[in-house]
N, C-alpha and C positions, 0 to 999 in steps of 0.2 A: 184579625191577623193582617200584618203589613208585609210588603215585599221589600227586603233589604238586600241590595247588591253591593258586594265588596269587590273593589278592583285593586288588585295587588295581593298576592298570596304570601307576602312576608310574614314574619312571626306576629307582629302586632295586628295587622289587618286580619290575619287568620284567627287570632285569639278573640277578636270581637265577634266572631261567628258564634262563640259559646253563649254569652248572655243573650245575643239576638235570637238564636234558635231556641234557647231554653225558655224564652218568653213566648214561644209559639209562633214566631214569624217565619215566613218563607225566606231562606237565606241562600243566596247564590254567590259562592266564592269564585271569583274570576281572576285568573292569572294574567300577568303582563307577558310581554314577549320574552322576558327572562325567567318566567315561572313555569315553563312547560313541564319540566321534570317534577316540580312540586305538585302540580295539578294531577299529573299522571299517578304519582304516588298516593295522593289523596283519594283518587278514584279506586285504586287497588285495595287500599288498606283502611279507608275512612279515617286516616290520621295524617297530620302534617309531619314531615320527616323530622322536624326539630322538637316535636312534642311527645310526651309520654302518655297521652290520653287521647282516646278516640273523639272525633267530632260528635256532637249530639246527632242522633238519628234524624235524617231528613235534610241535612245540608247538601246542596248540590254543587258540583264542581265544573267550571267552564274554562275552556281555553280562550286565548285572546281573540281568535277569529270569530268567536261567538259573543264578543263583548256587547255589541249593539243589541243583540237579542236578550242578553242578560239584563240590560238596562231597561228593557221595555216594561212599563207598568211599575217601576220601582217607586216606593214611597220614600226611601232614603238610600242615598249612595254613599258608601264609605270608601275613602281613598286610602289605600294601604301601602303606598309606595314610600321608599326612603327618600331622603333629601336629594339623592343622586338621580331620582326619577322626576324631579320637579318639572323640568321642561317637557318631558314626554307626557306627563299627566296633564299639563296645561294645554298641550297641543292636540292630544288624541282623545282624552277622556272628557274634560270639562265641556268642550263644545258639543259633545254627544249627549249631555245630560239636559233634560228640559229646564227651562229658566226657573220654574217655580219648585222644582224638586230639591229639597235640602241635601247638601253635601257635607259630610263630616270627614275631615282628614286627620290622619295620625302623623303626618309629615312634620318634623320639627327642624327648624333652622332659621337662619337670618341671612338676608342678602344685603351686602353693604353697597352703598352708592358713592359716586365720586364726591358728593358733598358731605359725606360722613354720616348719612342716615343708615339705620339698620331696619330693614323691612322684613317682617314675618311673612311666610309664604302665602297666607290668604290675601294679604295686601298686594303681593307681587302678582298673584294670579288675577286679582280684580283689575289691576292696572293693565295687564296684558289682554284680558278679555275686553276691557273698554276700548282698547285700540282696534279690536275686531268688531266693535259694535255689539258686544255681548255682555250680559249680566248674569251672574249665577248666585245662588243662595249659599254662600260659603261659611262653614263653621269648622271648628277644630277641637281636638282633644289635647288637654294638657295633663301631665302626670300628677303625682308619681305612680308609675305602673310599669312592671315588667310583664312581658307577654306570657311567659311560662307560669308565673304566679297567678295571673288572671285565669289562665286555663285550669290551674289547680284550685280555683275558688278561694284563694286567700283574700281576706277582707281588703278591699281596694277603694281608695278615695281619689277621684279625678275631678277635673274641671272641664266642662264644655264651654267654649266661647264662640260668639258670633254677634252679628249686628242686631238681631231681632230676638227679644226674649220669648215671644210666643213660639217661634221656631225652635228655640233651645228647649223649651218645656216639652214640645212635641217629641224631639229627639230623645230627651231624657226618659220620657214615658215609654219609648220603645226599648230602651237599652238597660234601664236600671233593674237590678236584682237585689236579693238579700245579701250579696257579697260585692256588688259593683255599685258604689255610691257616687253620685254625680252632683257637683256644685255647678252653678251657672254664672256666666259673666259676659257682659257686653264689651268688656275691655279686651279686645282681641290683641292689641299691641302688648298689653301687660302680660297676659297669660302666655302668649306665644313667645314673647321675648324671654320670660322667666325660664320656660322649659327648654329653650334653645341654649341660653347662656350656661345652663348647668352642665352641658356636654363638655365644653372646654375646661370648666373648673373641676369637674370630676376627674379629668385627666391629671390636673395639677395635684389633686389629693392622692391619686393612685401612685404618683411619683414617689411618695414617701414609703410606700410598701416596697417598691423596688430598691430604693436607697437602703432601707433597713436590711433587705436580703443581701445586698452587696456588702454592707458593713458587718453584719452579724452572722451571715451565712444563709444559704438558701432554705435551710430547714429551721431557721430561728422562729421563735414565737412572734406573733403579730404585735406591733407596738402601736398603741392608740393615741399617745400624747401628740405625736407628730401629725397623724392624720387629723386629729381634732383641731390642732392649731391651723392647719391649712384650710380645713373646712370653715373655721370661723372667718379667716381672711377671705375665702371665696364668697361667703354670704355678704360680707362687708362690701366687696367690690361689685357683686351682683346688685346690691341695693343702690349703689351709686349709678350703675348703668341703667337700672330701671328708672331712676330719677331723670337721667338724660333722655329717656324714652317718653317722659311725661307720664310714667306709669308706676311711680314709686309707692304703691300701697302695701300694707301689711299682708293682705290676701294674696297679692301677686308674688311677693317675696316668699310667703309660706309655701305656695305651690312650687316655686322654683327650688327652695331649700329642700322640700320633701323629695322632689325629683332628683336633686343632687345627691341626697342620702342613698336612695335606692340604686342610683347609677354607680356610685362608688363601690357598692358591695356586689356587683355582678355585671357581666356583659363585656362588650368589646372594648369600651373605653378604659375599664379597669386593666384589662390585659395589656393594652399598648402603654399605659402609664407605668405599669410595673416593669415592662421591658426597657422603657426609657430610663427609669430610675436605676435599673441594674447597670446601665452604661451603654446600651445600644443607642445608635443615632436613629433618626426617624426612618431612614430608608431601611436600615437593618431590622427595625421593629416591624415595619410593614411587611417586609419579606418573611419574617418569622410567622406572621399571622396569615400569610398566603391567601390574599384575596378577600379577607374580611373587610366589609365597608366600615370606614372610620369617620363618621360625621363629626366627631369631636374635634378632629384636626382642622376641618374646614371652618367650623364655627369659631374656634380660638383665633385663627389667622384673620378671619374677616372682622371680628370685633376689635382686635388689636389695630388693624389697619384703619378702622373708623375712628378709634381713639386718637391715633396720630393725626388724622385729618382735623378732628375737632381741636386738638392741641394747637395746631398751626393757626386756627381761628380764634384761639384764646378762650375756648369754652371749657377745656379740662386741662388738668396737669397729669401727664402719664405717670408721674411718681405716685399718684393715688391708686395705681393699678399694678403694683409690683408683681403679683402672682400672674396676672394675665400677660404682662410684657415678658416675663421670664418664660412662660410656656410658649409664647410666640417666638422667642429667640431660639428655643430648643427646636421648634418645628421648621422655622424658616432659615435659620443660620447654622443649624446643627450644633448649637451651643451645648456644652456639657451641663448636666443637671447640677445646679448649685442653688438650692432654694434660699431666697433672701430673707432669712428668719427675722433679722433685726428690723427690716423694713415693715414687718407686720405689727410691730409694737406701736403703742400710742400713748399719749399723755392727755388726760382729760381733766381740766380744771386748773 
C-alpha cells in the first residue's frame, strides 16, 4: 500500500481519489485555501459537493493548514489545482514536496513568453524551481477525461507524461484500474500542449451550438454538421500548433483530439461557447456563468498572442489559424460571432 496525497479538492483532483483508494492505497485529499467548504462537506458526507457518488471508504480529508502533515511519507503527490492556481501551487506546494517524491499534476494550460514560446506548466514550474535552486520530479495527466465520468467508472483512456519512464510506470501501477487506462509518454511538451490547446478550440466548436439556437430557436434540435466542420478545422489547427511545438506526432494529436471531443460535450467551456454563439459578448457570458473558472478563455488568448509574435518573425502565417484568430477576436475585441466557414475549406492536389 502506498500513501497518495492529493493537494487541491477540485473536481479532477478529487476524482483521482477514486482509483487511488480503490487500489488499496492510503489517500489524503487536501484542500487549498479556496477549498475549505469543500473539505468540510467531504468530512460531513464523504462526498464531494459536485459528485453523485460517495468517496471510497477510507479517504481522509485535510484542510490547508495540515498540508505539510498530509505530505509526510507520501509516495505520490497529486496536484489538483486549476490553471488559476499555478503560481500558488509552485510557491506553496512544490517546495514542500521532497525532491525524489513523484508529483502528478492535472493542471492544464500554456504560458506564452515574449518570444512566442508556449510552455506547459510542468516546464514553467521546473524553470521557477531551478531559480530557487530546487528540482522536483514533475509529471502530468493528459485527457481525455471528465471528472464526473471517472467517478462513475466510465471506461477512460488517459496519458501520463514525464521525463522518466520508470517513474511513469510507478505512477501508472499505483493508479490504473479496470476502468482507468493509462498510456505513458516522455513527450511532456506534446501531451501537455495537446490537452491545453483543446480548451480554446472546444470553445470554438461550442459557438456553433449557440449560433444554431439563435438562428433556429432555443429549443431546436442539435445540428451536427456545423459542429463537425469546426471540429475538423480545430484538429487541423491543433496539428499545426503541435508541429510548431516540435511535438507533431499522431499520438499527441490523438490525445488532444480525444480531449477536444469530451470537452465539447460537457463542462464550462461548452457553456461559455454557447452563450457567445447566442450573441452575448464575453463579459456578459462570464457574468451569466457567475464565477465559473474559464481556462479556455485564457488558453485561446495566449496561443493567439504567440501566433502573432511568431508571424512577426516569419515563422507562421496567422491565416493558417482562422478559427483560433476568430475566437481570439471574440474574446479580446468583443467581435461578434461570425464563423469564417469558407476559410476552413482547402484544395489538395
